[in-house]
DRENGUVEX-167307 format. One line per 8 residues: number of its first residue (from 1); their letters; for each residue x, y, z of N, C-alpha, C. Coordinates in Angstrom, 3 decimals. Example, Ala and Ser with C-alpha at 12.3 -4.5 7.8 and 13.67 -1.06 7.14 Angstrom:
BEGIN
1> AS> 13.190,-5.690,7.800,12.300,-4.500,7.800,13.200,-3.300,7.800  12.850,-2.250,7.080,13.670,-1.060,7.140,12.900,0.030,7.870;
This chain:
BEGIN
1> MVDSNQPP> -21.033,-96.881,117.332,-20.544,-97.732,116.244,-19.080,-97.423,115.933  -18.421,-98.372,115.274,-17.021,-98.195,114.940,-16.882,-97.165,113.839  -15.943,-96.240,113.996,-15.709,-95.186,113.029,-15.043,-95.741,111.787  -15.506,-95.297,110.616,-14.936,-95.789,109.363,-13.525,-95.293,109.132  -13.050,-94.308,109.925,-11.694,-93.800,109.797,-10.684,-94.603,110.605  -11.143,-95.631,111.268,-10.250,-96.461,112.072,-9.379,-97.337,111.183  -8.388,-98.012,111.763,-7.485,-98.860,110.986,-8.251,-99.931,110.215  -7.633,-100.506,109.184,-8.310,-101.483,108.333,-8.711,-102.744,109.074;
9> KSDFNSIA> -9.567,-103.500,108.416,-10.113,-104.714,109.008,-9.021,-105.672,109.468  -7.900,-105.733,108.707,-6.834,-106.674,109.040,-6.282,-106.442,110.440  -6.245,-105.173,110.886,-5.764,-104.874,112.226,-6.666,-105.473,113.287  -7.978,-105.401,113.069,-8.926,-105.954,114.024,-8.930,-107.478,113.957  -8.700,-108.033,112.770,-8.615,-109.486,112.651,-7.395,-110.032,113.377  -6.307,-109.261,113.384,-5.085,-109.711,114.056,-5.321,-109.918,115.549  -5.959,-108.967,116.206,-6.245,-109.110,117.639,-7.252,-110.226,117.872  -8.137,-110.447,116.901,-9.119,-111.528,117.041,-8.427,-112.883,117.091;
17> WLALLTGL> -7.538,-113.128,116.145,-6.856,-114.422,116.115,-5.878,-114.567,117.270  -5.313,-113.452,117.723,-4.437,-113.498,118.886,-5.232,-113.895,120.130  -6.454,-113.366,120.247,-7.315,-113.734,121.372,-7.660,-115.221,121.333  -7.963,-115.724,120.135,-8.311,-117.141,120.009,-7.127,-118.030,120.374  -5.944,-117.679,119.886,-4.752,-118.472,120.202,-4.429,-118.420,121.688  -4.681,-117.281,122.330,-4.394,-117.135,123.754,-5.181,-118.144,124.581  -6.390,-118.442,124.160,-7.186,-119.436,124.861,-6.948,-120.848,124.368  -6.800,-120.987,123.057,-6.747,-122.320,122.455,-5.436,-123.049,122.737;
25> LPFCVVNL> -4.320,-122.325,122.694,-3.019,-122.982,122.884,-2.887,-123.658,124.249  -3.111,-122.943,125.375,-2.986,-123.641,126.667,-4.023,-124.739,126.847  -5.213,-124.559,126.301,-6.243,-125.595,126.406,-5.766,-126.888,125.732  -5.227,-126.757,124.525,-4.758,-127.938,123.790,-3.547,-128.569,124.482  -2.613,-127.738,124.926,-1.397,-128.264,125.567,-1.745,-129.031,126.835  -2.589,-128.444,127.682,-2.935,-129.078,128.956,-3.678,-130.388,128.730  -4.663,-130.375,127.844,-5.476,-131.577,127.642,-4.713,-132.678,126.914  -3.881,-132.308,125.952,-3.064,-133.319,125.274,-2.014,-133.889,126.223;
33> SYLGSASA> -1.499,-133.056,127.105,-0.546,-133.555,128.106,-1.219,-134.556,129.030  -2.448,-134.253,129.432,-3.171,-135.200,130.296,-3.407,-136.523,129.570  -3.840,-136.444,128.312,-4.099,-137.669,127.558,-2.824,-138.494,127.410  -1.692,-137.812,127.179,-0.429,-138.527,127.065,-0.015,-139.181,128.373  -0.176,-138.468,129.476,0.203,-139.024,130.783,-0.715,-140.167,131.179  -2.009,-140.030,130.910,-2.960,-141.096,131.248,-2.719,-142.328,130.387  -2.430,-142.119,129.100,-2.165,-143.254,128.210,-0.931,-144.031,128.630  0.053,-143.309,129.165,1.290,-143.959,129.607,1.183,-144.520,131.018;
41> GHVSWCFP> 0.055,-144.323,131.673,-0.152,-144.856,133.007,0.423,-144.016,134.128  0.829,-142.788,133.816,1.406,-141.931,134.856,0.327,-141.323,135.754  -0.857,-141.093,135.211,-1.986,-140.565,135.984,-3.221,-141.394,135.655  -4.251,-141.243,136.464,-5.472,-142.027,136.285,-6.330,-141.457,135.165  -7.153,-142.347,134.574,-8.131,-141.914,133.587,-9.381,-141.400,134.312  -9.858,-140.241,133.912,-11.109,-139.711,134.444,-11.476,-138.493,133.622  -12.566,-137.820,134.012,-12.898,-136.522,133.442,-12.442,-135.492,134.475  -11.232,-134.956,134.324,-10.631,-134.175,135.413,-11.395,-132.911,135.791;
49> YLQGCTSI> -12.173,-132.364,134.851,-12.910,-131.132,135.145,-13.985,-131.346,136.214  -14.431,-132.595,136.358,-15.442,-132.904,137.374,-14.899,-133.840,138.452  -14.117,-134.823,138.039,-13.666,-135.838,138.987,-12.355,-135.480,139.680  -11.526,-134.669,139.029,-10.300,-134.198,139.661,-9.345,-135.298,140.085  -9.205,-136.341,139.264,-8.338,-137.459,139.638,-6.864,-137.074,139.595  -6.539,-135.980,138.913,-5.158,-135.512,138.843,-5.156,-134.005,138.682  -4.047,-133.396,138.970,-3.931,-131.947,138.809,-3.380,-131.613,137.423  -3.478,-130.358,137.038,-2.905,-129.914,135.768,-1.394,-130.099,135.797;
57> SAAGRYGF> -0.787,-129.810,136.950,0.664,-129.971,137.071,1.090,-131.420,136.863  0.344,-132.341,137.472,0.674,-133.756,137.333,0.503,-134.226,135.893  -0.452,-133.641,135.182,-0.681,-134.022,133.788,0.527,-133.714,132.918  1.319,-132.703,133.302,2.481,-132.338,132.503,3.798,-132.599,133.192  3.830,-133.551,134.096,5.025,-133.762,134.906,5.786,-135.037,134.544  5.183,-135.930,133.741,5.791,-137.244,133.547,6.004,-137.554,132.062  7.034,-138.349,131.817,7.265,-138.900,130.493,7.360,-137.855,129.395  6.829,-138.214,128.232,6.861,-137.306,127.081,6.044,-136.045,127.336;
65> SYFFFKAG> 4.978,-136.175,128.125,4.127,-135.018,128.414,4.894,-133.917,129.130  5.928,-134.290,129.882,6.753,-133.302,130.578,7.396,-132.344,129.579  7.963,-132.896,128.532,8.623,-132.069,127.512,7.587,-131.351,126.646  6.490,-132.041,126.328,5.446,-131.429,125.506,4.804,-130.247,126.230  4.567,-130.423,127.535,3.935,-129.365,128.327,4.817,-128.113,128.339  6.083,-128.278,128.608,6.984,-127.129,128.659,7.143,-126.490,127.281  7.282,-127.340,126.260,7.467,-126.813,124.899,6.220,-126.092,124.393  5.066,-126.462,124.922,3.826,-125.825,124.487,3.411,-124.637,125.315;
73> MIPAAIVM> 3.598,-124.710,126.627,3.088,-123.659,127.508,3.932,-122.388,127.466  5.218,-122.510,127.243,6.042,-121.301,127.181,5.657,-120.439,125.968  5.533,-121.005,124.748,5.031,-120.196,123.636,3.609,-119.680,123.877  2.768,-120.496,124.533,1.406,-120.052,124.833,1.420,-118.840,125.752  2.336,-118.840,126.718,2.450,-117.700,127.629,2.951,-116.459,126.892  3.859,-116.643,125.953,4.351,-115.514,125.158,3.224,-114.918,124.329  2.399,-115.776,123.729,1.242,-115.306,122.971,0.287,-114.546,123.883  0.106,-115.039,125.093,-0.776,-114.380,126.057,-0.272,-112.976,126.400;
81> GAFWMACR> 1.029,-112.857,126.651,1.593,-111.550,126.935,1.413,-110.597,125.771  1.623,-111.105,124.544,1.439,-110.280,123.345,-0.022,-109.861,123.194  -0.943,-110.761,123.544,-2.361,-110.427,123.434,-2.727,-109.252,124.330  -2.284,-109.277,125.585,-2.675,-108.214,126.511,-2.047,-106.880,126.127  -0.860,-106.895,125.560,-0.272,-105.656,125.056,-1.077,-105.142,123.855  -1.428,-106.047,122.952,-2.206,-105.660,121.770,-3.622,-105.253,122.147  -4.152,-105.849,123.213,-5.516,-105.559,123.635,-5.655,-104.093,124.053  -4.653,-103.574,124.717,-4.677,-102.160,125.107,-4.738,-101.270,123.866;
89> RWLLRLGD> -3.907,-101.558,122.875,-3.921,-100.757,121.641,-5.249,-100.891,120.920  -5.830,-102.088,120.955,-7.119,-102.332,120.310,-8.216,-101.476,120.949  -8.255,-101.435,122.266,-9.254,-100.628,122.958,-9.065,-99.138,122.663  -7.825,-98.700,122.542,-7.572,-97.304,122.204,-8.087,-96.987,120.802  -7.930,-97.908,119.877,-8.432,-97.704,118.524,-9.958,-97.661,118.485  -10.560,-98.324,119.451,-12.022,-98.298,119.523,-12.542,-97.026,120.174  -11.655,-96.207,120.700,-12.067,-94.944,121.285,-11.950,-94.856,122.783  -11.347,-95.874,123.427,-11.212,-95.837,124.876,-10.124,-94.843,125.285;
97> TDGRMLRA> -10.167,-94.432,126.542,-9.200,-93.484,127.079,-7.985,-94.222,127.628  -6.803,-93.707,127.343,-5.575,-94.350,127.804,-5.298,-93.931,129.253  -6.090,-94.485,130.159,-5.963,-94.147,131.568,-5.365,-95.277,132.370  -5.553,-95.203,133.676,-4.968,-96.198,134.572,-5.531,-97.589,134.335  -6.811,-97.662,134.000,-7.438,-98.977,133.832,-6.796,-99.758,132.688  -6.585,-99.088,131.559,-5.990,-99.782,130.421,-4.552,-100.181,130.712  -3.815,-99.278,131.342,-2.427,-99.607,131.676,-2.366,-100.744,132.695  -3.286,-100.724,133.661,-3.327,-101.801,134.655,-3.677,-103.127,133.997;
105> MACLGFIS> -4.637,-103.107,133.076,-5.028,-104.325,132.375,-3.845,-104.934,131.629  -3.125,-104.092,130.881,-1.984,-104.582,130.114,-0.893,-105.119,131.032  -0.616,-104.402,132.118,0.427,-104.846,133.056,0.042,-106.152,133.741  -1.198,-106.243,134.200,-1.650,-107.464,134.860,-1.585,-108.655,133.915  -2.036,-108.460,132.684,-2.000,-109.543,131.707,-0.585,-109.973,131.381  0.305,-108.997,131.223,1.693,-109.309,130.897,2.378,-110.028,132.060  2.136,-109.557,133.281,2.744,-110.195,134.459,2.216,-111.614,134.629  0.914,-111.803,134.395,0.348,-113.151,134.510,1.012,-114.099,133.523;
113> AAFLILYT> 1.289,-113.618,132.308,1.960,-114.450,131.311,3.390,-114.769,131.752  4.069,-113.784,132.344,5.444,-114.009,132.821,5.474,-115.058,133.926  4.490,-115.019,134.818,4.465,-115.992,135.911,3.998,-117.367,135.427  3.254,-117.402,134.325,2.934,-118.699,133.723,4.211,-119.351,133.209  5.102,-118.561,132.648,6.399,-119.083,132.215,7.192,-119.572,133.421  7.175,-118.800,134.499,7.873,-119.201,135.726,7.355,-120.544,136.229  6.044,-120.688,136.281,5.427,-121.949,136.713,5.857,-123.097,135.811  5.843,-122.864,134.497,6.173,-123.915,133.547,7.633,-124.342,133.669;
121> VFLGSKGD> 8.517,-123.367,133.826,9.948,-123.669,133.921,10.252,-124.540,135.144  9.608,-124.249,136.271,9.911,-124.971,137.511,9.028,-126.200,137.721  8.120,-126.466,136.791,7.292,-127.659,136.912,8.160,-128.914,136.848  7.985,-129.786,137.819,8.758,-131.018,137.858,10.042,-130.920,138.659  10.451,-129.697,139.050,11.657,-129.520,139.854,11.373,-129.876,141.310  12.371,-130.316,142.019,12.201,-130.731,143.404,12.936,-129.771,144.332  12.437,-129.676,145.562,13.045,-128.789,146.545,12.078,-127.698,146.959  12.274,-127.175,148.152,11.372,-126.165,148.693,11.357,-124.891,147.860;
129> VYNFMRRT> 12.528,-124.471,147.408,12.600,-123.249,146.605,11.848,-123.425,145.298  12.050,-124.568,144.643,11.371,-124.831,143.382,9.862,-124.931,143.584  9.443,-125.581,144.679,8.013,-125.677,144.969,7.399,-124.302,145.198  8.133,-123.447,145.902,7.646,-122.083,146.150,7.508,-121.310,144.841  8.496,-121.404,143.971,8.449,-120.697,142.690,7.305,-121.209,141.834  7.068,-122.515,141.854,5.987,-123.084,141.063,4.630,-122.653,141.597  4.448,-122.704,142.914,3.174,-122.295,143.514,2.924,-120.808,143.285  3.974,-119.999,143.455,3.829,-118.566,143.230,3.447,-118.281,141.786;
137> GVIVYFSF> 4.087,-118.984,140.861,3.801,-118.789,139.447,2.345,-119.048,139.106  1.791,-120.148,139.588,0.418,-120.488,139.230,-0.588,-119.580,139.935  -0.302,-119.178,141.180,-1.224,-118.292,141.907,-1.283,-116.918,141.244  -0.111,-116.356,140.922,-0.084,-115.034,140.276,-0.698,-115.111,138.887  -0.424,-116.189,138.157,-1.000,-116.337,136.822,-2.519,-116.326,136.868  -3.110,-117.143,137.717,-4.563,-117.217,137.780,-5.178,-115.903,138.276  -4.627,-115.339,139.350,-5.237,-114.146,139.945,-5.075,-112.920,139.054  -3.895,-112.712,138.482,-3.669,-111.533,137.638,-4.416,-111.653,136.312;
145> SYLAQLIL> -4.503,-112.858,135.768,-5.281,-113.056,134.539,-6.745,-112.711,134.782  -7.258,-113.127,135.933,-8.653,-112.832,136.255,-8.883,-111.323,136.334  -7.984,-110.606,136.989,-8.142,-109.158,137.114,-8.075,-108.478,135.745  -7.167,-108.935,134.887,-7.070,-108.365,133.541,-8.350,-108.628,132.744  -8.888,-109.825,132.862,-10.139,-110.153,132.170,-11.294,-109.311,132.693  -11.310,-109.076,133.984,-12.358,-108.254,134.586,-12.300,-106.822,134.052  -11.103,-106.273,133.945,-10.959,-104.911,133.429,-11.362,-104.846,131.960  -10.971,-105.839,131.172,-11.341,-105.856,129.757,-12.852,-105.867,129.596;
153> LARLQHLQ> -13.537,-106.656,130.378,-14.999,-106.685,130.322,-15.571,-105.310,130.660  -15.044,-104.680,131.703,-15.539,-103.362,132.108,-15.324,-102.322,131.016  -14.176,-102.383,130.329,-13.911,-101.407,129.270,-14.808,-101.642,128.061  -15.073,-102.872,127.711,-15.982,-103.155,126.604,-17.397,-102.676,126.924  -17.827,-102.890,128.148,-19.147,-102.402,128.552,-19.193,-100.881,128.510  -18.109,-100.239,128.917,-18.027,-98.777,128.875,-18.142,-98.270,127.437  -17.419,-98.898,126.517,-17.482,-98.498,125.113,-18.856,-98.769,124.514  -19.485,-99.835,124.993,-20.833,-100.164,124.525,-21.831,-99.097,124.971;
161> VKKLIDIP> -21.726,-98.667,126.222,-22.625,-97.637,126.740,-22.436,-96.325,125.984  -21.196,-95.994,125.637,-20.903,-94.758,124.910,-21.191,-94.881,123.424  -21.668,-96.062,123.001,-22.027,-96.342,121.610,-20.833,-96.217,120.660  -19.642,-96.507,121.179,-18.462,-96.550,120.333,-18.288,-97.914,119.687  -18.886,-98.925,120.280,-18.927,-100.259,119.686,-20.340,-100.802,119.823  -20.637,-101.800,119.030,-21.948,-102.454,119.091,-21.735,-103.946,118.896  -21.642,-104.672,119.981,-21.426,-106.108,119.914,-22.656,-106.826,120.468  -22.923,-108.038,120.008,-24.112,-108.776,120.460,-24.118,-108.987,121.970;
169> AYITQGKM> -25.307,-109.043,122.520,-25.456,-109.173,123.972,-24.862,-110.482,124.487  -24.907,-111.538,123.669,-24.422,-112.831,124.174,-22.930,-112.786,124.498  -22.190,-111.879,123.845,-20.752,-111.783,124.098,-20.489,-111.190,125.477  -21.090,-110.036,125.758,-20.885,-109.420,127.077,-21.506,-110.269,128.180  -22.656,-110.881,127.893,-23.285,-111.756,128.885,-22.419,-112.992,129.134  -21.843,-113.530,128.068,-20.959,-114.684,128.225,-19.727,-114.347,129.039  -19.134,-113.184,128.768,-17.982,-112.749,129.551,-18.363,-112.546,131.019  -19.541,-111.964,131.248,-20.005,-111.757,132.619,-20.203,-113.089,133.328;
177> FVVVGLLV> -20.779,-114.055,132.632,-20.959,-115.391,133.206,-19.619,-115.991,133.602  -18.609,-115.803,132.749,-17.293,-116.379,133.020,-16.654,-115.743,134.255  -16.648,-114.399,134.319,-15.968,-113.750,135.456,-16.704,-114.024,136.767  -18.032,-114.115,136.715,-18.781,-114.465,137.925,-18.483,-115.916,138.307  -18.447,-116.792,137.300,-18.117,-118.193,137.567,-16.732,-118.356,138.157  -15.772,-117.605,137.650,-14.413,-117.654,138.195,-14.386,-117.187,139.647  -15.152,-116.141,139.939,-15.217,-115.646,141.317,-15.834,-116.681,142.242  -16.913,-117.307,141.797,-17.591,-118.322,142.609,-16.661,-119.508,142.861;
185> IGLGSIPI> -15.972,-119.958,141.813,-15.048,-121.086,141.969,-13.906,-120.718,142.907  -13.375,-119.494,142.743,-12.290,-119.059,143.612,-12.696,-119.007,145.070  -13.876,-118.446,145.339,-14.364,-118.387,146.716,-14.704,-119.779,147.247  -15.237,-120.621,146.352,-15.596,-121.973,146.761,-14.395,-122.829,147.111  -13.229,-122.469,146.571,-12.031,-123.248,146.869,-11.526,-123.010,148.291  -11.934,-121.898,148.900,-11.455,-121.576,150.255,-11.936,-122.599,151.287  -13.250,-122.879,151.380,-13.667,-123.910,152.350,-13.146,-125.299,152.007  -12.962,-125.579,150.710,-12.411,-126.883,150.325,-11.004,-127.041,150.879;
193> SNFVVDKH> -10.196,-125.989,150.743,-8.805,-126.044,151.199,-8.687,-126.109,152.712  -9.667,-125.538,153.411,-9.537,-125.399,154.863,-10.358,-126.397,155.679  -11.431,-126.934,155.096,-12.335,-127.760,155.903,-12.563,-129.176,155.370  -12.215,-129.425,154.119,-12.408,-130.758,153.555,-11.182,-131.611,153.876  -11.409,-132.787,154.425,-10.303,-133.661,154.834,-9.585,-134.219,153.615  -10.313,-134.900,152.757,-9.733,-135.457,151.535,-9.967,-134.439,150.412  -9.094,-133.466,150.341,-9.350,-132.302,149.495,-8.651,-132.323,148.141  -7.847,-133.336,147.883,-7.041,-133.317,146.663,-7.902,-133.353,145.399;
201> QPENAVEW> -8.849,-134.260,145.339,-9.688,-134.345,144.142,-10.562,-133.111,143.962  -11.243,-132.605,145.006,-12.006,-131.358,144.821,-11.128,-130.193,144.394  -9.943,-130.068,144.963,-9.040,-128.982,144.576,-8.599,-129.124,143.123  -8.345,-130.357,142.704,-7.957,-130.582,141.312,-9.087,-130.210,140.358  -10.322,-130.608,140.710,-11.471,-130.276,139.868,-11.667,-128.771,139.782  -11.456,-128.078,140.895,-11.553,-126.613,140.908,-10.513,-126.015,139.974  -9.306,-126.526,140.025,-8.222,-126.015,139.183,-8.537,-126.198,137.701  -9.002,-127.385,137.327,-9.337,-127.662,135.932,-10.507,-126.795,135.465;
209> SYALLMVI> -11.531,-126.665,136.288,-12.700,-125.870,135.915,-12.352,-124.402,135.785  -11.519,-123.906,136.684,-11.087,-122.511,136.643,-10.321,-122.233,135.349  -9.406,-123.128,135.010,-8.628,-122.961,133.779,-9.525,-123.000,132.550  -10.535,-123.860,132.563,-11.454,-123.967,131.429,-12.249,-122.677,131.240  -12.740,-122.094,132.329,-13.496,-120.849,132.226,-12.619,-119.720,131.687  -11.359,-119.696,132.075,-10.466,-118.666,131.554,-10.299,-118.805,130.043  -10.262,-120.030,129.549,-10.172,-120.273,128.113,-11.443,-119.796,127.422  -12.593,-120.077,128.014,-13.866,-119.666,127.428,-13.945,-118.144,127.320;
217> YYFFTWRA> -13.372,-117.438,128.292,-13.357,-115.973,128.245,-12.667,-115.488,126.970  -11.537,-116.095,126.610,-10.818,-115.682,125.406,-11.624,-116.003,124.151  -12.442,-117.040,124.200,-13.314,-117.338,123.065,-14.304,-116.188,122.844  -14.893,-115.700,123.910,-15.824,-114.579,123.772,-15.102,-113.312,123.317  -13.870,-113.139,123.755,-13.080,-111.997,123.283,-12.828,-112.111,121.788  -12.518,-113.308,121.343,-12.342,-113.548,119.903,-13.609,-113.200,119.135  -14.757,-113.599,119.648,-16.015,-113.291,118.971,-16.258,-111.778,118.927  -15.928,-111.071,119.999,-16.098,-109.617,120.021,-15.201,-108.957,118.970;
225> CRHIALQQ> -13.944,-109.396,118.907,-13.011,-108.823,117.927,-13.464,-109.119,116.502  -13.918,-110.332,116.261,-14.388,-110.693,114.921,-15.610,-109.871,114.529  -16.523,-109.674,115.460,-17.727,-108.895,115.165,-17.361,-107.458,114.806  -16.458,-106.872,115.559,-16.038,-105.502,115.292,-15.281,-105.422,113.973  -14.473,-106.448,113.654,-13.755,-106.465,112.379,-14.728,-106.497,111.210  -15.784,-107.275,111.337,-16.794,-107.344,110.283,-17.542,-106.017,110.157  -17.826,-105.386,111.287,-18.448,-104.065,111.253,-17.550,-103.074,110.516  -16.271,-103.115,110.826,-15.315,-102.214,110.199,-15.280,-102.430,108.695;
233> ASLQEGSR> -15.246,-103.690,108.282,-15.214,-104.000,106.860,-16.475,-103.489,106.161  -17.630,-103.647,106.822,-18.887,-103.173,106.253,-18.893,-101.654,106.102  -18.377,-100.945,107.115,-18.325,-99.486,107.057,-17.374,-99.009,105.963  -16.249,-99.681,105.829,-15.293,-99.300,104.797,-15.853,-99.545,103.409  -16.566,-100.662,103.260,-17.184,-100.963,101.968,-18.253,-99.928,101.637  -19.053,-99.562,102.637,-20.074,-98.544,102.421,-19.464,-97.203,102.072  -18.343,-96.868,102.699,-17.660,-95.606,102.402,-17.125,-95.597,100.979  -16.552,-96.730,100.531,-16.036,-96.801,99.161,-17.154,-96.662,98.142;
241> RSEQES> -18.284,-97.296,98.412,-19.407,-97.194,97.488,-19.927,-95.766,97.399  -19.971,-95.093,98.534,-20.443,-93.704,98.552,-19.512,-92.810,97.755  -18.197,-93.046,97.863,-17.235,-92.254,97.116,-17.362,-92.513,95.630  -17.600,-93.784,95.252,-17.741,-94.103,93.846,-19.007,-93.490,93.250  -20.084,-93.513,94.027,-21.355,-92.959,93.547,-21.295,-91.436,93.418  -20.496,-90.801,94.278,-20.389,-89.358,94.230,-19.426,-88.904,93.128;
């Protein structure tokens, strides 16, 4: 359980809302950009998570959505970088060891956010160099974010086993479902890229689904932080009552 001598509830609430914003901001920016591009006739109308009629990049490449996408995703990436830095401190406050895993998690998360900015900046630019920078940005963002999420799940499970935290099973199970789903989608994209002739729509659907699962992961992280914050508040309240009674 969380120690009553830990920082106040507000500290745990801060990481909770940061986790929620880390998932919510890119989700809103990407989907609103798609709606804007589709409404203006720049891309087709569909349910992109299943039908893959357009890519995420195309959704933010035309008209007003081009400016909205860049103006939204760069702050979202900054929030993401701040979250992974704060996440390391949060785990340390919960009693985790400041070893290689935590440092790797923070570095991977921060680098993924930096490459998301790189991808966003070069989105819509033309030329081989710009295309390379954009492709590199999105590949590093997705892969490094996944590794950081995987490490965070492992550290939470470690703290749970050591009884330093007590979070509901649906949170860890939900996170496990997400990371397994991301792995399955990632592996499933390999035969699509190499053996499917008309691969654009399947690849687009994979991209949208992968991004959605990453957002869902941050939702479960938010729930974990909120649960621990409530536990902390309960312990502090119990401690104050005990002091008053004594």
